[in-house]
C-alpha positions as CSV (number, residue, x, y, z in Angstrom):
1,M,-111.3,168.8,68.7
2,R,-110.7,167.4,65.3
3,L,-107.5,167.7,63.3
4,E,-107.1,166.2,59.9
5,L,-104.3,166.8,57.4
6,E,-105.0,167.1,53.7
7,Q,-102.9,164.9,51.4
8,E,-100.8,167.9,50.3
9,E,-100.1,168.7,53.9
10,S,-99.0,165.1,54.5
11,V,-96.7,165.4,51.5
12,E,-95.1,168.5,53.0
13,L,-94.7,166.8,56.4
14,L,-93.1,163.8,54.8
15,S,-90.7,166.1,52.8
16,L,-89.7,167.9,56.0
17,I,-89.1,164.7,57.9
18,V,-87.2,163.0,55.0
19,D,-85.0,166.1,54.5
20,R,-84.2,166.3,58.3
21,I,-83.4,162.6,58.5
22,T,-81.2,162.6,55.5
23,Q,-79.3,165.6,56.8
24,K,-78.8,164.2,60.4
25,A,-78.3,160.5,59.6
26,G,-74.9,161.0,58.0
27,L,-75.9,159.2,54.9
28,A,-73.6,159.1,51.8
29,A,-74.6,161.3,49.0
30,K,-75.7,158.3,46.9
31,D,-78.0,157.1,49.8
32,R,-79.5,160.6,50.3
33,A,-80.2,160.8,46.6
34,A,-82.0,157.4,46.7
35,V,-84.2,158.4,49.6
36,K,-85.1,161.7,47.9
37,R,-85.8,159.9,44.6
38,W,-88.1,157.5,46.4
39,R,-89.9,160.4,48.0
40,S,-90.3,162.3,44.8
41,E,-91.3,159.4,42.6
42,Q,-93.4,157.2,44.8
43,M,-94.7,159.5,47.5
44,K,-96.3,162.4,45.5
45,A,-99.7,163.8,46.2
46,G,-102.4,161.6,44.6
47,S,-100.4,158.4,44.7
48,D,-101.8,155.3,46.4
49,A,-98.8,155.2,48.8
50,M,-99.3,158.8,49.8
51,K,-103.0,158.3,50.3
52,E,-102.3,155.4,52.6
53,L,-99.7,157.3,54.5
54,S,-102.0,160.3,54.8
55,D,-104.8,158.0,56.2
56,K,-102.4,156.5,58.7
57,I,-101.2,159.9,59.8
58,N,-104.7,161.1,60.4
59,A,-105.7,158.0,62.2
60,D,-102.7,158.4,64.5
61,L,-103.5,162.0,65.1
62,E,-107.1,161.2,66.0
63,R,-105.9,158.4,68.4
64,A,-103.4,160.7,70.1
65,L,-106.0,163.5,70.5
66,R,-108.6,161.0,72.0
67,S,-106.0,159.7,74.4
68,K,-105.0,163.2,75.5
69,E,-108.7,164.0,75.9
70,K,-109.3,160.9,78.1
71,S,-106.2,161.7,80.2
72,A,-107.5,165.2,80.9
73,I,-110.8,163.9,82.0
74,Q,-109.3,161.3,84.3
75,R,-106.8,163.6,85.9
76,A,-107.7,165.0,89.3
77,D,-107.9,168.8,89.4
78,W,-106.6,169.1,92.9
79,R,-103.0,168.0,92.2
């Protein structure tokens, strides 16, 4: 199985994670604004930083899927 996120999907994933973290971390309004400003200015689709993050996300997904695939093969069926 192959799963690969497009850069726009990685942007949405990052936005969701950043929003969730800023809500749950109990950051001051100033700090939340700084994190959101970083996301909107530096981590937009097409930027070098976002391309690098998207590549890393896809590499991690591929590694996780391969590991899961290996585990399923090595696991005994009779347990």
